[in-house]
N, C-alpha and C positions, 0 to 999 in steps of 0.2 A: 590527383584523386579528389573527387568532391564528395564530401560526406552529406551534403544537403541536397543532392540532386534528387528530384522527384521521380518516383518510379513510374508515374504516368505522365512523363513529359510530352508524350505524343497523343494524349487522350483528350477528347472533347465530348461534351454531352449536349443533346438536343432534345427538346420537349415538343411534341406535336399533340395538339388538342383535337379530338374527333368527336363531334356532336353525335348523339344517338339518332337524330332525325336527319342527318346529312353527312357529308364528307368534307366540310370546310376545315382547313388546317391553317394554323398560324405557327410560324417557326420563331423561336426565341433562343438564341445561342446562350448556353450556360457553360462557360469554360471552367474546367477543373483547375486546381492549383498546379502550376507548372514551375519547374526549376529554372533551368537556363534556356528554355524554349525547346523547339523541335530539334531532334538529333539529325545530323547530316549523314547522308549516304544510306539511309534505310529505305528499301523499296517495298518490302513485304509488309503490308498493313492489314489489320482486321477491323471490321466494324461490327458492332453489336447494336441492333435496333430492336426495341420492344414496343409493339403497338397494342394498346389496350382498348377494349370496347367501352370501358367506363371513362375514357377521356384522357388517358395519359400515354405518351410515347417516349421511349428512351433509346438513344443511339450512342454507342461508344466506339470511337476509332482508336486503336492501340497498335503499338509496334510489336510485331510478332517476335522479332529477334531480341527484344529487351523485356518483354512483359510476360507474366503468367496469364493463362486464359482466365476469363472471369469465372469465379466459382458460382455454380448454380445450385439452388436449393428449392425444393418444393415441399409444401406441408399439406396434409389432408385432414379432413374431419373424420373421426373414428366413431363407430357405433359402440354401444356398451359392451358387446362381446369381443371387442378388440379387432374385428376385421375392418378393412378400409371401406368406407361408404361410397367414395367416388374415385375416379382415376385422377392421380395427382397431376401429371403433365404428359403430353405427347411431343416427342422431338422428331421433326421431319426434315430430312435433307432433300431439297428439290434436285440437287445435282446440276442445276442449270445456272449459267452465268447471269449476273445482274446486269441490266441494261445500263445502269449508271456507273458501273465499275469497269475494270479491265476484263479481258476475255477469259481470264483464269479465275474469275470470282464465282463462288458457290454460296448458296443461301440455305440456312437452316432455320426452320420455324418450330418453336416450342409453344404448344397450345395449353393454356391454363384454364381449367374448368371453373364454373361459378363456385364460390365458397372456398377456393384454394388460395394459397399464398406461394408466390414464386420469388426467389431471392437471387439477385445478380450482384456479384462483387466487381466493383469498378475501382481498381487500385486498392486503396485503404478504406473505401466506403462500400456499404452494402445497400442496394436498392431493393426494397420489398414491394412486390407487385401483387395486387389483389385480382383474382379472377372474376369474370371471364376476361382472358387476355391472350394475345399471341406474341411470342418473343421471336423477333426476326434477327438472325445472325448471318453476317456476310464474311466470307473468307476469300482472300486473293491467292491462296497457296494451293489451288487445285481442290482436292477433297476437303471437307470441313475440318477446321482446327480442332484438335482434341480438347474436350472440355471436362473438367472434374465435376461429377454430379454426386449429390447426396440423395440416396433413395429414401422415400418416406417409409416409416415403420410398416412392415407387413406388405411390401410391394416388391416387384422384381422388374428389371430392365431387360427388354427384348429388342433385338435389331432385326429389321425386316427390309429386304430389298425386293421391289416389285419388278414387273417385266419392263418398265420404263427406266430402270436404273435409279429409282428414287429410294434413298436410304431413310428409314423411319426408326427412331428410338421410341419405344412405347413403355411407359411405366404402368404395370398392371397390378391388380389386387389378386393374389393367388389363393390357393387352398391352404389349410394349415401346414406350415413348413415342417420339414424333417429336422429334428435337432442335430446340431453339430455342423450345419453348412455355414461357412463364414460368408460375409459380404464380400463381393469382388466387383468393384466398379472401376473400369479401366478407361484408357484413352483409345479412341478409334481414329487413327489418322493414316493418311496415305504416304506413299514414298516421298512426296514433296514437302512433307511437314518439316518445318525448320526446328532446330534445337531451341528449347525453351530457356530463356535467360531470366535470371533472378537478380535483383539489385538489393543489397543490404542497406538499411537506413543509416548505418555507420560504417566507415571504411569503404574500400573499393567494392564495387558490385561484382557479382560472380554469376556463372551460368552453368549448373550441372547438366551434362549431356545425358540424354535418355539411354537407358540400358534395357534391352528387350529381354524379358524374362517371363516365364509362365508360372512362377511360384510366388511372386510378390503381389500382394493385394493391398488396395487402399482402404483405409478405415474411415468411417464417417467422421467429419470434422477436420480431416487432414487437408492442409492447404498446399503442401508440396505435391507436384504431379507424380502419380505412381508410374511404375514401369508400364510400357505399352504392351498390350495384348494383341496377338495376331489372331485373325479369324473372328467368328461371331461368338459372343459370350452371353450366356443367359444367367442372370443374377436373381437369386431368390433369398428373401430374408424372412425370419419368423414373424408372425403377426404380432404387432404391439411391441416389437423390439427393434433396435438398430445395431445389435451386435449378435455374434454367433452364440449358439446354445452352449452352456457350460457342461462339459463332459466330466465324468469322475476321473480323478487323478489318483493313481496307485503309487503310494510312497514305496520306495525300494526297501527291500528287506535288509537285515543286518549283514554287514560284510564279514567274511571269515577273518579270524584273528591273524595278524601278521606280527611276528615277534623278531624277525631277523632285521638287523640294521640296513641291509641292502634293499629291503622291501619298502623303504620310506618313499622313494620316488614312485613306485607302483601304486602305493596307497594314495598318494597325492593325485596321480592321474585318474584313478578310479573316482575319487571324490569330485574332481573337476568334471569328469564325464557325466556323473550322476547329476551334478548341479546344472549342466547345460541341458541334459535330457529333461529335468523337471521344468526348466524355464521354457523349453519348446512345447512341452505338454500344456503348460499354463497358457502360453500364447495361442495355441491351436484350439484349446477347448474352453477357454474362459471368454464368455461373450462380453463385448465392450460397447459402451456408448461413445467413448472418446478414445484417443490414443492411450496406450498403457504406460507411457512414460513421456516426459517433456520432449517436444519436437522443436528443433531450432530451424526455422524457415526464414530466409532473407534477413538473418541477423536477429530475429525475435525468437523468444522461447515460449512455446505454447504448452501450458501445463495440462495434464489429463483432467477430464471431468470426473468420471467415476467408472467403475467396472460393474458389470451385471452381478447382482447378488451381493454386492459389497465385499467381494473377495480381495484382500490385500495381497501384494506379492509375497509377503512373509508367511502367509497361512498355508502354503503348499509344501513347506519343507523347513528344516532347521536352518539357522543362520550359519553361513559358510565360515570356515575358520580362516585365520590370518594366513596360513600356509596356502590355501586355495587361491586367495587373492594375490599372494606373492607369485605363485606359478602363472596365473593369468596375466599379471603385469609383465612378467618376463616374456611371455608369448606376444603380448600386444606391442612391446617395445622393439620386437625383432621385425620391423617393417623396412622395406627398401626406401631409398631416397626418392622423392618426387621428381618428375621430369617436367621441364618447361619447354614448350614449343609454340609455334605460331606467335612469336613475339612481334607486336606492332607498336605503334606510337603510344597508344593509350590502353592496350589490352594484351593479355597473354593467356595461353591455354596451359593449365596445370593438370598433369596426369599423376594419380596416386594409385598404389596397389596395396592389397591386404598383406599381412604377414604370411610367410610360408606355412601351409597347412601341416599339422602334426598328424602323422598316420595313426597314432594311438588314441587320438581324440576325435570323435565325430563332431566336428565344429562347422557351423554354417557361417560363412564369411559375410552373408547379407546382414547379419546382426551388428556388424561393425560400422561405426560412424568415423568420420575424419574431421579433424579440426585444423584449419589453415591459419597460420599467423604470419603477418607480413610486417616488414620494417624498411623504411627508406632512410634511416638515420645512421646505419652502420651495423656491422655484424653483432656487436655486443650491446646495441641500443635496445630500447623497449619495443617489444613486438605487440601488434594489435591483432585480435582475431577478426578474420574477414569472412570465414565460412565455417559452417558446422552442418554436416549431413552425411548421407550414404553414397553420394555420387563419387565416381572415380575420375571424372573429367570435369574440371571447373574452369570457366573463363573469367579471369579477373578483368574488370573494366574500370574506367575512370582513373587510369594510372597517369602519372606525369611523364611527359616525353623526356628522353635523354636523361633518365634517372636510374641509378643503381638500386635494386631492390634485393632484400634478403628474405628467404622463405623457409619456414619450418613447419613440419606436419607431425601430428600425433594421432593415434587411434583411440577410440572411446567405445567401450562395450556397456550398453544398458545404462549410460549416464553415471555409473558409479565406479567403473574401473577405467583408468586412463593411463595409457602407455607413455613412455618418456618421449620427448621431442627429438626429431631427427636433427642431424647436423645442418646448419644453415647452408642453403644453396643460393647463389647469386645470379641475377640476370639484369640486363640493362635494356630499357625500352629505346626504340628508335627515335631519331630526331624528326621534327616536322616544322611546318610554317609557324610563325609567331602567333601568340594569342591576340585576340582582338584588343587594341589599345583603348585606353580611357578617352572619352570625348575631349576635344580641345577646350581650354579655359581662356576666358577673356582677360587680357592684361590692361588694355586701354582702348579708347575709341575716340574718334572725331566725327565731323559731319561727312567726311569722305573716306575714312579708313578705319580698320579694326585690327588691333594687335592681338594675336593668338599665341598660346604656348601649350605644350603637352608634355606628359611624362613618358619615359621609356617603356616600351612594351616588353613582355616576357619573351625571351629569344627562343626557348624550346630547343636548345642544343646547337643552334646555328646563329652566328652573329648577324644582327640586323644591318642591312646594307643601305636602306633608304626608307623614308617616310613619304606617303602620298596624301596630300590634303586636297579635298574636293569641296565645292560649294554648289548648292542647288540653283539650277538655271532652267526655269520652265518645269518640265516633267522629268528631267534627268539631272545628273550631277556632272560637273565639269572640273577637271584637274587644274589647280592653280599653283601647286607647289610640289616639287619632288626633290628630296635631298635628305641629308643627315641631320640638319639643324632641328632643334626642338621648339622653335618659335618662328613666326612669320607674320609680316604686316601685309594685310590685304588693302590695297588702295583703289582709287578711282571708283568709289561707291557713292550711292545717292543718300542724301540726308533723310533721317527719320524713317529708315527702311529696314525691314527684317531680312537677315541673311542666315541661311542654314548651311552648316559645315559638317563634314565627317572625315575620319582619319583612318588610314591603314598602314601596316608595317610590312616590309619585305626583307626576307633573308635569303640565304643560298638555296633554300628548299622551295620556297613559294611565298605567296602573298597571303596575309591574314585576312580575316573578315573585317569589314568596316566597322568602326565604332558606332554607337548610337548617335543619330543626328542631333545637333545642338544648334540653337538659334540665338542670334544677338542682333541688337538694333544699333544703327548709327545715330549720332546726335541729331536733334531736331530743332524746332522753333518754339518760342514762348506761346503758351495757350492764349486764346482770345477770352473776352469777358464772358463769364458763365451766367446762366439764368439764376434768379434768386432762389434760395432754398425753399422747399415746399414743406407744409405742415403734415406730419404723419399721424401723430397721436397727441391728444391733450390730456394732461393730468392736473392734479391739484398743485403739486410742487415740481412738476417736470413737463417738458415739451420735447417731442421727438421730431426732428427735422431730417429731410432726405433731399438728395439732388441727383442729377444725371451725369454719368461719366462719359466724356467724349474721347475719341481715339488718341488725342494728344495730351490728355490729362493723366498725371501720375499721382499727385498729392492734392489735398484740399485743405483750406484754412477757413474756419468758421468763426465769426466775431459777433458779440452780443453787446447791446447798449441798454443799461438800466438808468432811466432818466432820474430816478430818485437818488442815485449815488453821485451823479455829476462827474463820473470818470470817463465818459465817452465809450467808444467801442473797445472791447477787450476780447482777446482770443480765448475761445472755449474749446476748440478742437483743432488738431493738426494731424492728418493721416490720410490713408488711402480708402477708408470705408466710405460707403454711399449713404450712410445715415448716422445720426448721433443723437443721444438723449441728454438734454441739459437738465441737471437735477439741482436741488436745493434752491428752488425759486419760491417766490411768495405767491400765496393763493390769490386768484382773481386779479392778476396784475398783468399789464401789457409790456412786452419787450420788443426791441428792434434787432434785426439780424441782417448780415450780409455775408457773401461767400466769394472766395478767390481760389483759382486753380493753379497748380504748380507742375513743372517737370524739371528735367535736368538743365534746361536753358533759362529758367526763370519763373516769375510769378505773373499771372494775368491781372487785369484791372478788377476792382471790386464790383460785385453785382449790385443791382438796385436794392435799396433797403426795403424790407418787409416787416410788418408788425404782427405779432401773435400774442394771445392772452391765455393765462392759465385758468383752470376751472375753479369755481367756488368749492369750499369744503363742506362736508355734512356737519350739522350742528352737534354740539357735545351732548353727553348723556344728561337727561333731566334728573332732578333730585328724586330721592326715594319717596314713594307715596307714604302719607301719614294718615292714621285713623282720626277722624273728626267726630267728636261726641262720644256717647256711651255705646258699648257693645251690646247687642241683643242676641238672642238664641237663633234668630232666623235672618238677621240683616246687620249691616254696618256701613258707614260712610267714610270715603277716603278723599284726600285732597293732595295736590303736589305743586311744586314751584317750577317755573320755566328753566331752561338750561342756561348755564353761565355764558356759553359762547354759542351764538346762533350761526356761525360759519360764514358770515358775510351776507346772509339773506334773512328774510322774514319767516317766522314760524307760520305754517299754513294750517296744521292740524296736529292733534295728539291722538295716540292709540293707546287704549287701556286694556290690558289682558289679565285674565283670572285663571288660576290653576288650582284644582283640588289636590291637596297633598295627602293622598291616601295610600301611597306606596305602590300603586298599580301602574305607574309610568304614564299617567294621563298628561297630555300636553296642555299648553296655554291656549285659551279661547279668547278671541277679541270680543269684548262686551261694550266697548264705547269708542267712537271716533268723532272728534270735534275740537273746537277751540276752548271749551270750558275746561277748568282745572279742578273740578269736583264732581264726584259721582256716588250714588247710593246703590249698594248691592242688596237685593231682596231675594226671598224664597230660598234661603240657605239651610243647610242641615245643622242641627245643634251639635256643639262639641266638635266640629270638624275644623281642620286647619286649611287655610287658603293662602295662596301666594299671589300678590298683586304687583305688576310692573307696568311702566309707561315708557313710550318712545314718542319722538316728534319728527315732523317733516318740514323741510324748507327747500329752496331752489337748489341747494347743494345735495339733496338726497335725504334718506332716513338716517336718524341717529341710532346708536346702540341703545338697547333697552336698559332701563335703570336697574339699580339693585332691587331685588324683590322684597316687598314688605310682607311679613308673615303675620296673619291675623287668624285667631281661633275664636269661633262663636261659643257662647255659653252653653254648657251641657245641661241635661235633665235626668231624672231617675230612669233606670233601665226598664225595658218592657217585660212581659210575662215570659217565663221560661217554659219550654216544652215539658210534658209530663215525664218524670223519671222512669228509667227502664231497669228491669231485673237482669243481672249478669249471672248466668248459670242457674242451676236449680236451687230452690230454697233449702236451707239447712235447718236442722232442728232448733238451733239456738242463734242463728245469724242469717243475715241477708246481705248480698252484695249488690249495691245500687250504682247506677251511672246516669248522668244527665248531661246536657249540653248548654251552650251559651244562648241567651235570648237573641231573637232576630235583631233587636234594637238595643244597643248599650246606652242610649241616651246621650251620646256624644262624649262619654268618659269611660275609660276602661273599667271593666267589671273586676273588682278587687276581692270579692268574697261571695260565698254561697251559704245558704242556711237550709237544713233539711229538718222537717217536722214529721213526727210519727204519731198517729192516733191509734191507741190500743183498743181492744174489744170493749173495754169499759168506758170508752169515749174520753179517756184522759189523753191530753196532748203534751208532748215533750220534744224539745229540740235535741236531736240525736247527733247533729254534725253542724259545724260552722268553720269554713276555711276556703282555701283557694282551689282545692282539687275538684275534679269532675267526677269522682266516685268515692264511695265510702262503704264500710262494712258495719252494719247495725247488729250489735251483739246483745246478749241477755234476753233472748226471746224464749218463749215456751213452745215446745213442739206442737204442730197442728193448729195454731191460732191464726185468725185473720187480722191483718194490719193495713192502715191507710198511710201512704207516704206522699208528702208535698215538698216542693223546693222553690226558692226565690233567690234573685241576684241582688247584689249591692254594688254601688259605685260611690264616688266621693260626694254625690248629692244626697243619696239615701237609698232605701230599699224599694225594690219593685214589688208587684203583686205576686201572691202565691200561685203556683202552677196547678193544673188539674191533678186530682188524687190518683195514686196507683194503689190498687188493692192486691195484696199478696198473702198467701197462707204459708206458714213455716212447715218444714218437713220433719220426718222421723229422725231420732238421734242415734249415734253410734253406741256400741256397747261400752261398759266401763272397763277399766284395766283389770286383768286378772291379778290374783295374788302371786307372790313370788313362787316359781316352781320348785319342787323338791327333787334332789339328785341322789341316786344310790349307785356306787361303782361296783360292778360285778367282777371286773378284772382290770389289768392295766390297759386293756384295749376296748372296753365296752362299759356302758352305764345306762340306767333306766331313769327317764325324766317324766314327771307327772305334775298336773296342776288342776285347780278347781274352776268350775264354770262361773263367770262373772254375771252381773245384771245386764240384760240385753237392751234396755231403754226403748222398748216398744217394737222391736223387730227381732225375729229368731236368729240366733247365731248359726251361721252356715259354715264357718271355717275358723281354725286356729293356725297361727303362724309362729313357729318356734325358730328363733335365731340364736346363733352362738358366736362367740369371739374367742379365738385360740390364744393369740398373743396379747399381752397387756399393753404393748406399745402401739397397737392398732386401735383406731377409733371406730372403724367400720365393723358392723355385724353382718354375718352371712346366714342366709336362710338354711335351716337344717331340716325342717318338716313343715308341711301345709296339709291340713285335713280336718275332719270333724272330731277325731279322737282327742282325749285329754291325757294321753300318755304316749311315750315314744322311747325306743331303745336305740341309743347311739352306738355305732360300732366303728372300728378302725381308729381308735383314739391313740394318742402318743403317750407312752408311759411318762410318769412324773411331770405332767404338764398341767397348767392351770387353765380351766375353761370357764367362761362367763356366758350365761344363758338368760334369755328373756322371751316372753310370749305375749301375743295380742289376739283379741277376738275380732271377728268380722261378721256383720250382718248386711241387710239390704241398704242400710244408710251409709255404710262404709266401714273402715277399720278403726277400732278403738285405740286407746293409748296402750303402750307397752307396759308390762308389769315391771316391778322392781327387779334388779339383777340378782341372779343366783349363781354362786361360784362353787367349783369343786376341783380337787387335785387328784389325778390318777396315780396309783402306786407305781414305784420304780420297776425297771426290767433290765435284762442283760443289754450290753451295748449293741449299737447298730454296726453293720459291716463297713469296712474301709472302702470308700468309693473310688478314689484316684490314687495311683502309685506312679511317681516319676523317678526315673533311674538315670544315673550318669555313670558310664563305665570307663575303666582303664584296662590295661592288659591283665592285671591281677586282682582288681577289686571292682565292687559295684556299690555305688552310693545311692541309697533309696530315701526318698522323701514322700510323705503322705499327709493328708489332712485328717486331723483328729475327728472321729465320728461322734455322733450323739451318744452321750453316756446313759440316756434314758433314766435319769434320776439317781444314779449311783456313780461316784467318781471312778474314772478309769485308772486301774492300778498298773497295767503293763500291756505288752503286745506279744503275740506268738508269730514268728516269721518262719514259714515253711519253704525251704529251698530245694525240696525233693528228697535228698538223702538224709536230712536232719532238720529238726525244729529248733530255732533259736529264740530264747526268752529274753526280752529287753524290757527296760523300765518304761515309764510314761514319757516317751520322746516321740518326735515325728520325723526323725532322721537317723539313719543307721548305715554304717559302712561294713561291708562283708569283705574281708581280706583273704589272702592266700588262695586265690582262685587260679584256674588254668586259663591261659590266653586262648582266644578264638574258641570259646566253649559256650554252649547254650545252657541257660539256667531258667527254670520255671519257679516263680516266686509268688506266694500269696500270704496275706497278713490277716490276723483276727485280734480284736480287742478283748480285754478281760477286766471285769469289775467284781464287786463283792457279791453280785447276784449270780454271775456265771460268765461264761465265754460267749462272745458274739459269733456271728457267722463269718466264714472266711471271705475275703475279697476275691474278685475275679483274678485268674492267673495272669501274671505279667511275664512275657517271654523276653529274656535279656541275653545278649551275646557279648562276651568280653572282647575287647579289641586286641589287635596284634601289637607287638613291640614297636616303639617309635624308631625312625630311620637314624642311621649313623651320619656324622657330618662328612661332607666331601672335602677333597684336597683343594686348597686355594692356590692359584697361580696368578702371576702378573703378565698379561699379554702385551701391554703397551705402556711406555713410560713417557711422560711429558714434564715440562717445567712446572706446570700447575695442575696436573691431573695424573691419575693412575687408573688404568683399565684392568680390572681383575676378571678372572675366569675360573670357573669350577665345573666339574662334570664333563661329559663327552658330547653335550649338545642335545641329548635325548632326555625326555622326562616322562617315561611311560606310566609311572605311579602318581603323576600329578603332585609332586612334592613342592612345597613352598620353602624358600630359603630366606634366612635372616642374616645379613652381613652387618657387623658392627665394627667401629673404629675407636681406638683408645684416645681419650681426651687428655689434656695436660694434667687434670686432677686424678689420673689413673683410672677413671671410670670409662665405660664403653657407651657409645651412642649409636643408634641404628642409622645406617646410611642407605640400606636397601632392604625391601621385604617383598617377595613375589616369586613367581615360578621361573623367571629367566635365570640363565646360567652365566651371564656377564653383567658387569656393572662398571660404570665410569664415575670415579670420584673426582669432583672438580673443586676449584677454589683452594688449592693446596699451595704451600710455600715451596720454592725451589730448593733443591739439595737438602731435603729434610726427610728423615725416616718416619714411617707411620706403621703402627701395629694394628692388625686386623685379626678377627676370628669369625667363624661362621658356624651355623647350625641348620639342620634340615627339619622340617615338620610336615606332617600329613594329617589325615583325619584321625589317626591314632594318637596324636599328641606331638609335643616338641621333643626332638632328640637332643643329645648333649652337644656342647660347643666344642669346636675343634681346638687344636693347639694354636698359639699366637704366631702369626706370620708377619714379617717385617719387610716392607718395600720402601724404597727411597725415590724421590723425584729427581729430575735432571736439571741442568742449567737452562735458562731462558735465552732465546735469540735476541740480539739487539733490535730496536725498532727500525722500521723502514724510514729513511731520511727523505726530506722533500727534494724537489728538483733543484739542483744547484743554480746559482745566478752567475752570469758572466758579465763583467764590467771592464771598463778601460780597454776596449778592443782597439788594437792598432794593426800595423802591417804584419808584424811577426810575433805578437804577444798579446796577453790579456790577463786579467785577474779573475780567478774563480773563487767564489764564496759559497758556503753552505751552512745550514743551521745545525748545530750540534745537538746531542742528546744527553740526558742525565746519566751519571755513573750508576752502575748496577752492582750493589753490594760493595765488596772490597776490590772488585776488578776495575781496571782502568779501561778507558775507551779510546781507541785510535781510529783513524779514518783512512780508507783506501780510495784513491781517486784514479779513474781510468779514462782514457781518451781513445776515440776512433776517428779516422779520417774518412769522411763520407764520400769524397770524390774518388777515392781509390777503390777499384773493384775488389771484392772478396777480402776486404779489410776487417779486422776484428779489434775489440777493445784491448788496450795495453795499459798496464799500471804505470802512472807517472808520479805518484806520491803516496806515501803511507806514513802517517804521523798523527800527533794529537791536535794539530792546528785545524781551524775551520776555514782556512783560505789558502790559496796557492797561486803564485805568479808563474805563468806559463810563457816560455820564450821559444825562440827558434822555430816559429811556425811559418808556413808558406802563405804569402799574400793571396788574397782573393780565393780562399779555400774554406770549404765547410768542414767543421769538426763537431763531434758529439761527445759530451762528457757526462759521466755518472759517478756517484759516490755511494759508499756503504760504510756502516759502522762495524768495528771488530772489537769483541770483548776479550781482553787479554787475561790469560791465566798465569799460573806459575811457570809453565813451560809452553813452548810453541804448540805442542799437541793439544793443550787445553784451550787454545784460542778458538772462539766461536765467531764466525762472520755472519752478519745479517744480510738481508736481501738488498740488492742494488736499487737505488732510486731510479725513476724514469730518466731517460737520456735527454739532455738539453743540447740543441743544435744551434751553432752560431757560425758566422762567416767573418773571416778577417778582412780588413780593408784592402782595396786594390791600389796599386801605386799610381801616382799622377804622372801623366806624360810630361816630359821636359824637352826643351830645345837648347841646342848648343850655340855658344857665342865664342867665336875665335878671337884670341888675344895673343899679343907677342909673348907674354910671359906664362899665361896659364889658360886652362879651359874650364869655364864655369857652366854648370847645368842649372838653368832657371826653370822652375815648374810652370807649366802652362796654366793660364787662368781658367778656373772652372766655369762652365756656361751658367748663365742665370737661370733660376727656376721660374715657373709660371707666376708664383707669388711675388718674386722680386720684380719681374717685368711689369706686373700690374701696379705695384707700388711706384715704380718709376714713372709710368704713364699718369697715375693720379697726381704725383708731385709736379710733373710737367704741366698738366692742365691747371693746377692751382696757381703756379707761377704765371702762366699766360693770362689767367683770369685777373690776377692782381695787377699785372701790367696794363691790361686793357682798361680796367677800372681807373687806374691812375691816369692814363692818357685822357679818358673821357672827362674825368674831374678837371684836368688842366684845361681842356678845350672849353668846358662850360664856364670856368672862372675867367 
């Protein structure tokens, strides 16, 4: 099974360009990503070709048996009212065979209008096509291959067959749709349509077979093919939506009470039935844009996008209980075992079935999904998921031949309920011809021979009988070797010639495919003298040389000679590249070079010597320019020195550049070019900063610019400021003025402004001097004319005065009134009055009275606004301090507030109690409340009215009423009392006392272990929703909680063996905690000995051996003995028999049969006081061994006795090889010795 096989292994893509003024086409093959290449034995193919009028054509060829049809999408432009403005796409089936294909080929054209977008899915890629365009699809299966389509919002699909048999799919824009119609886009295929295969990206591929149903509909965005629909189907969707209209969901009413224990199963079935009914209503009436739950297609999980209206699955009903899920899991786990049929070498057909339907539950089996898990490692090995979906027939592909597989299946409902896995079923794939072997590898070569070797190929269930080696001769391959050897020497070859080989393997079933062709060369001759190296590029410190490679050249060696060093030619490069850059050379220096070629046979003669020179370097940076002479306001003179390094050439000219440093990003400007090293800058702006830099030219190029010299001209006094301006209206005693900077600051920043005011009596005074651009001139008389002037200062001095601003002051606001007088009429009202102040030239139009209730607040709130000079305040709080103030307002504005006036209202009876909180028990009510406002007099107590009597309590905010009846309604209200009187009663609080708490249940022990106790209480029902608290006694005689919750069982872990433990339990409900039960005592049991490791068998002989095993620690005071058992494997129906029982960890076994397989196992036994108290552990895994076989002997007759001599054991392959090696070493030494003697 290949996990990396490409799903589009048979697909290709072709682009055709079509010009708008002609029909010239150019084809350029664009292959998609392929896995192992084209699959063998597939005859049915599809091709999808898209021809666009805007210049693009796309064609896809795919395997029908292994691939899903390409997903097609079309998008439309919508008008503001939501209706479709244009037809999205027309799908036309010509029904005629294509001339370029087989006679069964049919063509489908999809026409895309201008402004539309058409999407074609090619494997894992999506091609978006802009209209106008025509999508051409070709099918070799008779009628057109079914294609999943996504209908644009507000459209419908209609199928039309004309009198010529042409099938046309038209996507139309309908009238406003009827709510509640779901989208139904199906597959339309003929009887010759093949089953659609799907390959998962991980694990074996699979192919769900189509199930014909008229109830299953495909949702938009679904990539798995829906069930086929028979007949002509008309599809209509609401405008502007891609999902069905959401219909109202009626929640079921309350179910009747069921109190009998036998009705539990009936209630459970009713809840499950309601749950399934709600889910079907939601799926039928809830419109969707995407799938309602994650869909697993080809091994991928596609998550839903959203549901129409944002309705989540949990909004249509309450969360199901744990019992419902348990019932559904029992139903889902009751599925039959899958069936395996049509087993081939690399595929198998899996058939699954849904669980048997329950007559009491209206359940739709189409909601069930199936998950297939496969393993090839064994029944108990790890299983890998290979398929998840609703298909009942799945073809597993890419399996391994001659391999045992184990399959398990489980059912899944709505991705949240998962049944248990079925028991594993096993099947074995058939054997087949071997896999294609790896290409041969080169071992050695000469001028006339090549030695090849190869690795063994995968047998696929049948042993390889021979290998076939072929080499290319002309346009075909010729066999040169056939045998079982994995190496071969090819002789009688030509020198320096390329030979191409390929290899195939043959077993009892057939012949494998040939390996990829591989080419090798025989040895050749030494290369001839090459041409001198050529100059590629010149640099200051490097040269790039290149040369030409000839057919017999493999490597090149380049040498360089530097005459100044006196070392002659030295190698600078050795390799197979055709160019090399020699670095770290000296500038403007000549070097000599020569070249030699190499191959496996040797090195050629050196080429002729050539000379090349490096380039000169650019000169270094000149010195920084310096100011010469005195700086002026409009000019300065600079001079500079030549560079320290001229780069090997003469300086030809200097470039002087100037930049105004005003922060606006102005660049440098060239102001001088020549050989002079001095320049005068004129017509400059005073007080501005300039940057000056210089560069030089030589035969090596231009140098870098020097460091910039910063020069600032001398500043002057600033220019005249613009006339100041008035901000807002003139006030009676002040003016707000604003001015701006002068147009010319004189070359120095303005650091100060001065403002001068001329009074009506022609007196002048400076009213402001500072850095701000505005000021307020105070101390004016109302209605007087004034003249205002301003001037600027910098570090040089003051500029001229600006033009005068004439302004007249306005009227003044009224004076502050006197403190108002306050007279309290009652605890809740007071009369406030005040006197009229001076108006300052304008009539008072309004008074504003403000008050402050709390002293800790600084804000005042307006109480009154009007022309009157008195006001009556009502709704005051008794015994409270109030602070008041008043101000007058005229046309000039509001005057100052008066001084504060205070008063304290008289006390009153308390306020009513606002909030009452109660806590109830079966016989008492605990009340708490917040103390109300005392209204100036301290609260002395409270009156509590409980209906039949009134209870007087002291000044407290909590009270407990005892001796009440359980489950009784009481109406409570409270009033406060102070020295003034009683306050109003609070609102009535309705309180119901609780019922009595529950009694404790009886505690039982249902299961005992060595380190745990499983306790149980109750009968399994909990109709009153009681909560239980189980406590265990600790060594210090205190109890700790081990469980708290509604369950009626609890497993207490981490206990000591053979130890008693004390427990007690209590029950609690909403009415409170009940009393604890009596103390129950339960004890733990003994622990089993641990499982021992596999025993070891040593010293194996003809009739005996030594068996050893690893012991275990002693457990408490009990001793540990070991029981050893043995089984004869060769004897049919044999079983294990005890051969030893004791404390030792080894045993010597005798009286065995030679050349016989035995299996031994051991277990530990914990001994008690008697044999009945012994506890035996689990046996270890069995260890299988075989005794030695007797050696054959031959008889020797003698007069006195008969002696049996054992026959010598034949030599092994290693011993034979060692003997041959020793023999050859001895022969070599002898030959060398003889030759040495002959020479001497």
